[in-house]
C-alpha positions in Angstrom: 19.7 23.6 -27.1 18.3 26.9 -29.0 17.8 29.5 -26.3 14.8 31.7 -25.9 14.7 35.6 -27.1 11.7 36.4 -24.9 12.4 39.9 -24.8 14.0 42.7 -27.6 17.3 41.8 -27.7 17.6 45.4 -29.1 15.9 47.8 -26.6 15.2 45.2 -23.9 11.5 45.7 -24.2 9.5 42.5 -23.0 6.6 42.6 -25.1 6.7 41.6 -28.7 4.0 39.9 -31.0 3.7 37.5 -33.3 5.1 38.6 -36.9 5.1 35.4 -38.9 5.1 31.6 -37.7 7.9 29.0 -39.0 5.0 27.3 -41.2 4.4 30.6 -42.7 8.0 31.2 -43.7 8.4 27.7 -45.0 5.5 28.4 -46.7 6.7 31.6 -48.2 9.9 29.6 -49.6 7.3 28.6 -52.3 7.5 31.8 -54.2 11.3 32.2 -53.8 14.0 31.5 -56.3 16.2 30.4 -53.3 13.5 29.1 -51.5 14.3 25.3 -52.1 18.3 25.5 -50.9 16.8 27.8 -47.9 14.0 24.5 -47.2 16.9 22.0 -47.0 19.5 23.9 -45.0 17.2 24.6 -42.4 15.8 20.9 -42.2 19.6 19.7 -42.0 20.8 21.6 -39.3 17.6 21.1 -36.8 16.7 24.4 -37.0 13.1 23.5 -39.1 12.6 21.2 -35.9 12.6 23.9 -33.4 10.0 25.8 -35.8 11.1 29.1 -34.1 8.7 31.9 -34.8 9.7 35.7 -36.0 8.5 38.3 -33.3 8.1 41.8 -33.6 9.3 44.3 -30.7 5.9 46.6 -29.7 8.5 49.3 -28.5 11.2 50.1 -31.3 9.7 47.3 -34.3 12.8 45.2 -34.5 12.2 41.7 -35.8 14.1 38.4 -34.2 13.7 34.7 -34.3 12.0 33.8 -31.1 14.4 30.9 -30.3 18.0 31.8 -31.0 20.1 28.6 -32.5 22.9 27.0 -31.2 26.2 27.3 -32.1 26.3 23.8 -33.6 23.0 24.8 -35.5 24.7 27.6 -37.4 27.5 25.8 -38.3 25.4 23.0 -40.2 23.4 25.7 -41.9 26.1 27.4 -43.5 27.9 24.3 -44.3 24.6 23.7 -46.0 25.0 27.2 -47.6 27.7 28.6 -49.2 28.7 31.5 -50.7 32.1 31.8 -51.0 32.4 31.1 -54.6 30.1 34.2 -55.3 32.1 36.6 -53.1 35.8 35.1 -55.3 34.2 35.9 -58.7 32.7 39.5 -57.4 36.0 40.3 -55.9 37.3 43.3 -58.3 33.7 44.7 -58.0 33.4 44.4 -53.5 36.9 45.6 -53.6 35.8 49.1 -55.5 32.3 48.8 -53.3 34.7 48.7 -50.1 36.8 51.9 -51.7 34.0 54.3 -51.8 32.5 53.6 -48.5 36.2 54.3 -46.7 36.7 57.5 -48.7 34.8 58.9 -45.6 35.6 56.7 -42.9 39.3 57.0 -43.6 38.9 60.8 -43.1 36.9 60.1 -40.2 39.1 57.6 -38.5 41.8 58.9 -35.6 45.0 58.9 -36.4 47.8 58.0 -34.2 51.0 59.9 -33.5 52.8 57.5 -34.3 52.4 53.5 -36.0 49.8 52.6 -38.4 46.6 52.7 -38.4 44.7 49.5 -37.8 41.6 48.4 -40.0 39.9 45.4 -38.6 36.8 43.4 -41.5 34.4 41.5 -39.3 32.5 38.4 -41.0 35.3 38.8 -44.0 34.5 36.4 -46.1 37.5 36.9 -48.4 38.6 40.2 -46.9 37.9 42.8 -50.2 36.9 45.5 -47.6 40.3 44.7 -45.9 42.2 45.3 -49.0 40.2 48.4 -49.6 41.5 49.5 -46.4 45.1 48.4 -46.9 45.0 50.2 -50.3 44.5 53.5 -48.0 47.4 52.8 -45.9 45.7 50.8 -43.2 47.7 47.8 -41.4 44.5 45.8 -42.8 43.3 42.5 -40.7 40.3 40.3 -41.2 38.5 37.6 -39.3 36.5 35.0 -40.8 34.9 31.5 -39.7 34.7 29.8 -42.7 38.3 28.4 -43.6 37.3 28.3 -47.4 37.0 32.1 -47.4 40.5 32.6 -45.3 42.3 30.1 -47.6 40.9 32.0 -50.9 40.9 35.6 -49.3 44.5 34.6 -48.0 45.5 33.6 -51.8 43.8 36.2 -53.1 45.4 39.1 -50.8 48.3 38.8 -49.3 49.0 41.9 -47.6 45.6 41.7 -45.6 46.5 39.2 -42.6 43.2 36.9 -41.5 42.5 35.4 -38.6 39.9 32.1 -39.2 37.7 32.3 -36.2 35.1 34.5 -34.6 35.6 38.4 -33.5 35.7 37.3 -29.9 39.3 35.3 -31.1 40.6 38.5 -32.1 43.8 39.5 -29.6 43.9 42.6 -28.3 42.1 45.6 -26.6 42.3 49.3 -27.7 44.0 47.7 -30.9 42.5 49.3 -34.1 41.2 52.5 -35.0 37.9 51.2 -37.6 36.3 48.3 -37.4 33.7 47.6 -40.5 31.3 44.7 -40.4 29.2 44.8 -43.3 25.7 42.9 -43.3 27.1 40.8 -40.0 25.3 41.9 -37.3 22.0 40.3 -38.3 23.8 37.2 -38.1 24.7 36.8 -34.8 23.6 35.2 -31.8 23.8 37.9 -29.2 24.0 41.6 -30.8 25.0 43.0 -27.4 28.0 41.0 -26.7 29.1 41.5 -30.5 29.1 45.2 -29.7 31.2 44.9 -26.3 33.7 43.0 -28.2 34.3 46.0 -30.8 34.4 48.3 -28.3 36.9 46.2 -26.8 39.0 46.1 -30.1 38.8 49.6 -30.6 41.0 52.3 -29.4 38.9 55.1 -27.7 37.3 57.3 -30.3 37.7 54.5 -32.9 35.2 53.9 -35.3 32.8 51.2 -35.9 31.4 51.2 -39.0 28.2 48.6 -40.0 25.9 48.1 -42.5 22.5 45.8 -42.4 19.1 45.7 -43.5 16.4 48.2 -42.2 13.3 46.3 -41.1 11.6 49.9 -40.4 12.6 51.7 -44.0 9.4 53.3 -45.7 10.4 51.1 -48.7 10.4 47.7 -46.8 7.5 45.5 -48.2 4.9 45.6 -45.2 3.9 42.0 -46.0 7.4 40.7 -44.0 7.6 37.7 -45.5 8.0 39.0 -49.1 11.2 41.0 -48.2 14.3 39.3 -49.2 16.4 40.2 -45.8 14.0 37.8 -44.0 16.2 34.3 -44.1 15.7 33.0 -40.8 18.4 31.4 -39.2 20.7 33.5 -41.6 19.0 36.1 -40.1 18.2 36.1 -36.5 17.2 39.8 -35.8 16.3 42.8 -38.5 17.0 45.6 -36.7 15.1 49.2 -36.9 16.7 52.7 -36.1 15.3 53.1 -33.1 16.1 49.4 -31.9 19.8 50.3 -33.5 20.3 53.3 -31.8 19.0 52.1 -28.4 21.4 49.0 -28.2 24.3 50.9 -29.7 23.6 53.5 -26.8 23.4 50.7 -24.2 26.9 49.2 -25.4 29.4 52.1 -25.0 28.1 53.8 -28.6 26.2 56.8 -27.3 28.0 58.4 -30.7 26.6 57.2 -33.6 25.2 58.4 -36.9 22.5 56.7 -38.9 22.5 58.7 -42.1 19.5 57.8 -44.2 19.3 55.1 -47.3 17.4 55.0 -50.4 17.2 51.2 -49.8 15.7 49.2 -47.0 19.6 48.8 -45.6 21.0 50.7 -42.5 24.3 52.0 -42.4 25.8 52.9 -38.7 28.7 55.0 -37.9 29.8 54.7 -34.1 32.3 56.1 -32.3 33.9 54.2 -29.0 33.1 56.3 -26.4 
């Protein structure tokens, strides 16, 4: 069964108000190019039957689903909605984009006295960021739940070590110097548990880098359902910087940076305490 998400999963504030109903969400799909696909996928996985509302935290302003989909529901949703082919087509551009981001992260990540620095791309799809990291000299790893993406990634990037599964399936404590999760945390069922796994895998002083939509950005469309990042159940929670800061601090990443962004997206650099 879907799990009720009563208090804010970021700042734990108990008061949340209705941001949009599920019926409002389905009606908004009439005006979206991807609407028919999302409507069909939501019905196929059973989430539409549960009809979860979108709720806004009255303290931090983050928005999340009132019911957290089950693992089975999410698995069925993604079975009806594949992006892997598009990632393969854009592989070179995605590697180049990751290299730009890694220029700074390469300087910030700790360097061991001996042995290689280890990099893990979370929710990696075909592993373009991991490929960029190995070109910077990291021992590059990637974890991805989609078996098709893993197969394609291994073919494209043979120097990257892939794990097929979830973040919690990655072995080791204090193993990695840099974790990289682009547009991942908004998809996870429990963002706090996700950060706990990140902290477990990082060396002391290791860096977690993430990107995610910024629900509190000044350029975000004011009618929530006009914003393209609203995609339940693909996006379970949409974060504000206030909510993200509270979540990071509560899970061992009190030292962090949330630099400004010209678009309604958030970039996070956080150090394991």
